[in-house]
N, C-alpha and C positions, 0 to 999 in steps of 0.2 A: 605900852609905851615905844615909839618906835627909837631904837639907838642909832639904826643908820639906815638913809633912803638915796636911794640912788635915780636919778629919773632921767631918760633919755641920754645916758652917758656913752660917749665916744671916744676912745685912748687907741694908741698904736705906736710902733716905732719906725722910724725911716720913713715917714709919711705913709705908713701902711697899717691901715687901722686893724686891729684884733679884737677889740671888743666893739660893738656898735649897736646902738639903741639899747642898752642896757635898763630894765626897770625892775628894784629890785629895793625890798623894805625888811629889815631885820629888827624884830622886836625884842625887849627884855625877856631874859628865862628863857630862850631859846637856843637849842641845841641843833645847830646845821651844818649838814656836811658840804663841800664844794669839790665836785669831782670830775673827772674828764680826763682825754688822751695826753699825754706829753706834748707839750705846744700850746696847750687850749687856754692860756692866759690865766689859769689858775692863781698864780702867784701875783699876777698883776692885778686882777680882780680884788685880792686880799689887800694888797697897797693902796689902791684906790679908795679902798672902804676907808682905810686908818687915815686917809689923808695924806700919805707920803708921795703919793702921785697925783698930779692936776689932770684934770680930763681934757681933752681937748674942747669937747662939746658937751653941754649938760649940764646937771646940777647934782651934788653929793652933799648929803647934810649930814653931820654928825652930832649928836646930841653933847652938848656942853655938860651936862650934869648925869650923874648917874642914880640908880634906883634910889640910894638913899638922900637924894639933894645936893651932895658935895660933888667938887670937879670931877668929870668923866675919868676914871682909870681904864689903861687899855695894856694890857699884858700880852706881847708877841714874842711867839716861838719861830725864827725863821727855819730854813732847812739848811742843811749842811752844819750841823752842830759838831760833827765830828774833826772839825777844823780847828777846833782846839789843840794845840801842840804839846809834845810833851814835857817843853819847859816852861808850860803855863803857870805862875807863881802862888795862886791864888787857892785856897782850900776849898772846899765843899761849902762849909758853912759859911765863910767870908764870901763866896760868891752869890750865895744865895741869899744871905743878909743884907746884899746890896740892892736886891728888890723892894727893898723898904724905904730907901730914898727916894725923894721926888725932887723934881728942879729946884735948886735953891738950899736944898737940906742936907747937903754933904757935910757939913760941918757938926752937926747936932749929934748928941751922944745917943746911943741906943738906947729904948726904954724897953718895960715887962714888954708891951703888946709886941714889940718889935721881935723880941726872943721868941716868944708865944708863937706866932704867925711864921715865922724861920720853921722851928721845930716842927709844927702842924704840917708845914708842905713838905719838909723833908721825910717826915714820917709816911705823909700822903702817897709819895712815889717811890717808898720804900728804901731811903738812901741815907736816914736818920744813922744809922751804924757804921756809916763810912764817914761821915761828917768831916772827919779831921786829917782825909786824904787828901793831896793834890788831885787838881782836875785832869792834870796832865797824864795821870795813871790809869785813868778811866778807860773802860769800854766805850764803843760807838754808842750803844744802849744807854750805857750809865751816865754820858754827858746829855745825851736826849731829856733823860730823867731827871736833871739837876736843872736843865733850862727850864721845863715844864713847873718845877718848884720855886725856882724864882719868879716865874709870872704870877705862880698862885700866891708867892708870899706879898706880893704886890696887894692881895684881895681887889682884883680888878673887876670892874662892872663888865666889861668885854673882853675875853679870851681868844685872842685869833693865832691859830696853831698851822703851821704848814707841814704837812706830812709827818705830824708828831710820833707816829710810831714806829718810824725808820729806826732798823736796828733792835726792836723789842721782838722776843720770844711770844708765842702765841697767848700764853698764860699773861703775860705783861700787857700782852693788848688788850685783853678783855677787862683786868683790871686798870686798864686806863679808861676804857669806856665808862665802865662804872663809876669811876672818880667823876669824871666830866658831867655823868647825868645827876650825880650828886651835888656836883657844881650850879648845875641850873636848878634843882630841886627844892635844894636846901637853903642855897646861899643867894638864887634870882639871880644868878650872872648868866650873860649870854656867851656862849661857845661857839666861834665859826673856825672848822677846820676843812684843810685839804686832805683827802684821802683817796685812796686807790681801794681800799677794803670794802666795800659797801655791803658785801653779804653780810661780814661780822659785826658792822656797826649799824646797819641799818634799823634794828629793835630798839635802839637808845635814842633814835634821832627823831626831832620834830619835821624837821624840812631838809630836801635834798636839793640842792643846787648843781645841776649837772651842765657840762659844756661839752660838745659833741660834733665832731666834724660831720658831715652828709655824704652819701655815697657820691652825690655828685659832685664834688669837690668844693662846693661853695659852703662859706662860713655862716652860721646863723645864730642868734643870740639867745642864749638858754639860762633862764632865772626859773626858779617857781611861778613866778607872778608876770611874765613877759615871754614872747616866744618871737621877736623880731630880729631882724638884722644877722650879723653873722653866726651865732650860735643859736641853737635850740634844743629844748628838754626833750629827753627822753625818759624821765621818771620827774614825780614831783610828791 
């Protein structure tokens, strides 16, 4: 089952294309890494994939239903999580619980399932013991963990992560890779993440999408299923 399909997609900024002729399909239950140098439109690719940006040309299809038949849920953890300032009023527990609310459900009471999934998510990222701390008191790596926990608490079908291991030490990074592999194998979730640490994470991955600038200065299209246009693959 394909959750995301991109066909002949072209997109850029200020009339200059940064992605061109992108053809990519991501299926349910895959653990996929997106990698490449700075400026290679990795974040742009994620935003197109989720429907947050509209392509100039081409077609992007995002499944309307998840594996269980319910409405597709997307958990997204962007970059620069450390932007939470010291005055952020929410506790860790309150913040992660907010991931249990969907559109139009903000006034409902939390039920047993909500509490169960919030606790599970915080324990999975090793932050349950700090649940009553204020977010503004946390380190950058801890903020990254609770944002991942919030996304997990949603029980997403598609988990999209933009450099999620920023600020984590080595042991935490490997624990995170194990956790993401568990999400795909045990829960059938699809995980797509931007990373620069391919040597570390490669053994856990199903596929790699690598964006690379060629020596001649021209950009080519890189996906693991297509090699045309501005970016081209160095690994698959």
